[in-house]
N, C-alpha and C positions, 0 to 999 in steps of 0.2 A: 847333474841336478841332483838336490837334496830326494831323499827316499819319500815316497808319496803314501800317505795313510790313506788308504781305500776303504775304509770302515763304511764310508756315507755312500758309496756308488756301486757296494754290492748288494744285490737283489736277491736272486733263487739260489739257492744252497741245496747240493744234494749229496749225500754220503756215499763214497766210492771206495773200495777195496783195491789196494794195489799192492803188489809184491816185490819186494826188492831185497836182493841178496839171500832168499829164502827165507824172508820174515815177512808177515801180514801185518801191513801198516794200515792204521785207519786214516783217510785224509779225507777232507772236504772239498767236493768240486764245486765251483762257481760257473754259472753262465749269467750273461747278461739276457733279460728278456724283453724284447722290444714292446712286447704288449703290456708292459708294467711302466706306469710313468708315477712320479711323485704327485701326491694330492695337489689339484689346483693347477697342474701343467697341461696345457693343450699338446697335441703332437708337435705342432710347428715351434711352441715355446721351447720344448724338451730339445727338439733338434738344434736350437739355437744354441742352447746351453752346453750341448756335446760337442758342437763345432767349435766353440771358444776354449772348451778344455783341450781339443786336440790342437788347436792353435798355441795355447801354452805349453803342451807338451813338447811340441816341434821346434819351440824356441829354445829348448835346453838340450845342452851337448850330449849329456847322459842321464837318461831317464828312467833306467833299468828295464823299463817294458815298452814294447812298441804301441802306439795308443791304440790301432785297430785290433790287435789280437786280445785287448781287455775285452773286446765285445764279439769277436769272431771265434776264438777259441776258447776251451775250457781252462778257467783258472784255478788251480789248486792250492788250497791252504794246506799249511801244517801246523801243528802244535808241538811246542816242545818245553820243557822244564828246565828253570835255572835254579840253583838253591840260593837262598838268601845270605848275602855275605855275613853280616854278623846280627845277633839279636841278643839284648840283654836288659837286664831291669834297672831301673833308676828308683832310688828311694828319695822321697821328698816331703814335703807337708802341703795341706791343701786348705782352703777356707772353709768355717764351718759355722759362720755367722750370719743373721739375716737373709737367710736362704728359705726358699718355700717350705722346707720341714726341718723340724728340730728332733733329733734321737734321744731317747733318754732309755736306759736299761743297762743290762749286763748279760753277756752270753760268752760261753767258751766255746770256739770253733777248732776242732782238731787241725782244720786245715789253714785258717786264717789268723789264729791266735785269740787270745782271751781280750775282748771288748768291754770296755765300760764307756758309757755313755752317760754324762751331767749334762740336764738342761740348765741353760741360762736365762734369765729374764729380767727387763726392766722396763716398767710401766711409763709411759709418757707423762711429763707435766702438761695439764690439759687446757691451758689457757689458749692454744692456738687450735682446737678442735671443735669449740662450740658447744660439746655435750653436757660438760659439767665443770664447774670451778671449784669446788671443794666438796669434802664429804661431810654431810650433815649427820647429827642427832637422828638416829633411826634408820640410817643407810646399813644395808647388810653387803659387805665386800667380799668377792668370791674370785678365785681364778678359774677361767673356764677354758679346758684343754679340749680338742675333737682330734681323734685318732685317725690315720690313713689304713685304709684296710690291709696294707702291705705290714707284714712283720718280719722278724729275723730271729729266729732261734724254734722254741717250741709253743705253738699256738694254743695248747691247752694249759700252760704253767700261768701261774699268779706271781705279780711280781708287786712289792710293797714299795713306795715311795715317801719321803720326806723333804719337806721345804725347809732350807736354812738361809739367813742373810749371806750373801756374798760379803767377803771382807776385803777386796781389793778391787782397785780400778778396772776397767776393760771397755773394750768398744766391738760391739757387734761386728763389723767390718774388718776387725783386724784379729778375730778369732781362727787360729789354726789347728789342726790336728796335732794332738801331741802337748797341747797347751793345758796345763792344770790350774784352775782360778779357785784360790782358796775360798773357805767358808767357813763360818761360825756355827758349830755344833751344839753350844751351849744352850741354845733354845730353840724348839721346834716350832716353826710359823704356820706348817699346815702338813697336810699327809693323805694319802690317797693308795688305793690299789687298781692295778689293771687286771682283770680276770682272764680266764681261759677264752677258747674260741666260742662257748657257749653262753657266754655273759651276754646279758641282753643291751648293754649301752656302750656306744663307741666314744662316749665322752665322759667328763667328770667336770664338776662345779666343786672346788676346793676351799674350805673354811680358810680364813686368814687370820693370824692371831691379832686381837686388838692393839697391842702393843707397836707391832708393825704398821698396821694401818694408820695409827697416830703419828707414827714417825713419817710415813708417805705424806699424810695431809698436812703436815707442817711445812713441806716443800711446796704443795699447790697454794699454800696461802703466804708465801714468803712475801714481805712489802716490797714494793719497789715498782717502776714503770718500765725500765729497761730490760724486756722479757728475753733477749738475747743473754744478757749479762746473768740472770736469775738461772737460765737454762744451763749455763756453763757451769754454775754452782752446785746446780741439782746433780748433771752429770759426773762431776768430780767428788761428790760427797755421799750421793745416796747409789749404791751399787747393785739393788735389786735381789733377785732369789735364786738360789741354786736348788735344781730340782733333783735328788740322790736318790739313786737306787739302793735300799738298805738290805732287803732280803729277796730272795728268789732271784737266780742267776742264770735264766733260761731263756731270757728273750728280750728284744729290744723291740720298742715300738717308736711310731712316729707321729709327732703332733703335726696337723696342719697349722702353718704360721701367717698364711696370707689370704685373703678371699678369693674365691672364684666366683666371676661374673658378678652379678647384682647381690652385694650385701644384704640387702634388705629381705629378698626373698630367696637366698641361698641356702640348700638344704646342706651342704659342705661347709660346715661351721669353720673359725679359725681361733686361734688364742687370743685371748684378751680379759681385762679385767670387767665384772659384771658387777655393778651397783644397784641393789633392789631396794625399794622405799614402800612402805605399806599404804601410804598416801597415793591414791589413784591417780592423783593429778601430777605426781611426780615419777611414779612408776619406774621402770627400769631404765638406766643407762649404761653405758659403756665406756671403758677407758682402753683404747689399742696401746700395743707395746711399742716402747721406742726402740730397746735394742733386744736382741735375743740370738742364741748360739747353742752349741754342744761343745763341753769340754770332752774330746773323744782321745781315749788311750788305748793303746793295742799291745799287748806282749807277743813275742815271737811263737809261733807254735813249735810244739817239743815232739809232737808224733805225727807231723804231715806224712799222709801216705799216697798223694795223687801228685805224679810229676809234673812240672811245668814252671812257667814263669808267672808270679802272682800279679795280679791287677786289682786296683782298688778305684773306684771311681771318685774317692776321696783326695787322689794322688798321693797317697802314702807310698804307692808303687806303682810305676806305668814302666812303659817298655821302650828303648831307644832301638830304632832299626836302621842298619846300613845295608841297602838293597846290594851293594857290591856291582852294579851294572856299569857297562861301558859301551861305546860304540860295537865292541866286536861282540858284546853279547846277543847281538841280534843278526849275525850272519851276513849283514850286507843285504837283507831282506826288506821289502815293505811291509811294516806292521799293520796288522788289521785291530789286535787287541792284545793289552797286556794286563794281567790281573794278580795282585798279591793275594796270596791265599794264606789263612791262619786258623788252626782248630784250637776249638775247646773241648776239653775232655769231660764232657757232660755226665757220661755213665760213672765215671769215676768219681766226678764230686758228689753227685747224688749218692752213691754207694756210700761216701765218707760222712754223710750226716746218720745221726741217730733216727731211728724208725721214728716217722710224724714229723722232724724237725723240719725247717724251711730257711731256704736262703732267697734273696730276692733274685729274681731272673735278670738274665743278662740278653738284651734283645738287640743292642748295638755298640758297635766301637767305631772310634774314629782316629784319625790320622792328623796331627797337626806338622806341617814342615815349620821348624823354627830355627831362626838363625841363631848362632850360639851367644852373641851379645844380648840376647833377650832373656828375661827370667822365664823360665819355663813354666812356671806354676801361674803366673799371671797372664801369660800368653793362651794356655789351655784353657783357663777360665773365662777370659774375655773375647777370645777370637772364635771365628767359623773355623772348623776343620777344613782340610786341605782335600780329603776324602773321607767317606762315610761308607760302612758295610753294614748289613742286616744280618743277623745270625741265621744260617741255614738250618731249619728244624729238623732235618734228615740227618745229615753228618756233622752239625754244629760247626760248620766251616764259616768264616768270615772272607767275603771275595772283595776285594778293594778294586775298583777299576784305575788303574794307575798308568793309561797308555798317555796321557799328557805329560807325565813325569818322564817316561819312556823317550818319547819324541824329543824331548828337551836334552836328553843324553845324545841322542842319535844326532842332533844338531850342534853338539858340543857347547850347549849352552845351560848345564845343569842349574838347577836354582841354588842359592845359597842354603846352606843349613842342613839339619838332619830331620829325620822321621821319628815322632813320638805318638805311640799307640796307647790311648786311654778307652775307659768303657762308661757307657751312659753319659749322663752331666752330673756336674757337681751341685747337687739340690738339697742336700741334707739327708736323704736316704742312703743306705750302706748297701752298695753292690761291690762283691768280689767274685772274681774267677781265676783261672790258671789257663794261660795260652800255652799249647806243647810247643816243645822247642828242638832244637836240631839232634837232641838226644832221644826223641821219639821214634816209635817205629817210622820207616821211611815214607810211608803213604800218608803220615800225620804231621811230617814235618814242614815248618814254614818253607813256601816256594813260590817262584815266580812261574806263571803260566804265559807263553806266548805263541801268540797266534800270528802267523805271517804268511804272505804269499810265496810258493815255492818256485824256485827258478825252473823254468818251461824246459831249460837244457838238460836237467838232471834226469 
């Protein structure tokens, strides 16, 4: 018979020391406690379930353990470690447009390189939103940005930005890391500064040059009744604005690009054009954005100090894992639990930052099982992960329960594809870390920890 996964029928565990071959060995002893029954089971119903299980076991030629011994004798568990087969970095590109956040700024991180983030925005034509049809005389048009509480770099620094016309076509849902969208610096359309952590406001209202407003208004007033056709003309000819860091290279901030909850009463604002008129009957109107994104570029670090495999949630770098598991890896035992354990060198990463500087924290990592025929970037972006792990705050480890994958190996039906590790999600924020590799100290190397039922004859 195939090996049985007993993780659901084990009830009481006690740690027992046993000595074999002169060495102390920690093992876990398991007994069936007849006084404990699953929630909602009466004694008679539980007896019926156990009887059915025994009949199933009895119909198998070789089930590894005698059914009655599961309940009448101690079941001893053993835990052992298997090294990961192969683990390495994949360099790729990831989507940076029409996400919940837009990155803007400039920061040189000795571990992860010099990062420059140029914001890209294009407001909507407003015929389909009902708030405003055109910009009238007396209207004051400004761009509003509201910043997330997280930032990357020196929170006390100040960064200056200028707005320029974008000079080439682009689409928010097609912007990838490494894309550099050109812009015309001959005329400044607007400017603003983001202050240090002691600044009073987490939002800015940016005055826009009248020439640009007039140009934009011309597209709002285009004659014609075929709005789809007019919208295509607008997208192809009017390219929007680039938000460019021009001085100060010590931080990157993140603008909220989507509303959270009720827009009308939401304290967390989001990016849009604000149109104010002194006439109280007209008051304030808003124009949402049609497209947005980040032109993100990164240079390779020159003086990285922390060993490990770099990971970026932008998918500029993620990790391919070959577990190297075979049927023989499990010693012919009934497995109870199998974990893949990976470590982040949190102390080393924190020490690599200048005093007071910050990186966005890593709380979660994810593994996708991807067939080689798939585009990995798209699969990771669009699909739910096969496995998720939360970072342990004590040892900074990520522990993935891969028991289901191990069972497929045992039954000679391993799924097609390879395992790919990424962190956080692709949402416009910038998360980076390093996973310790097979060159790390043995205790911190990638590993697979197997818990199985020990052969009672040993």
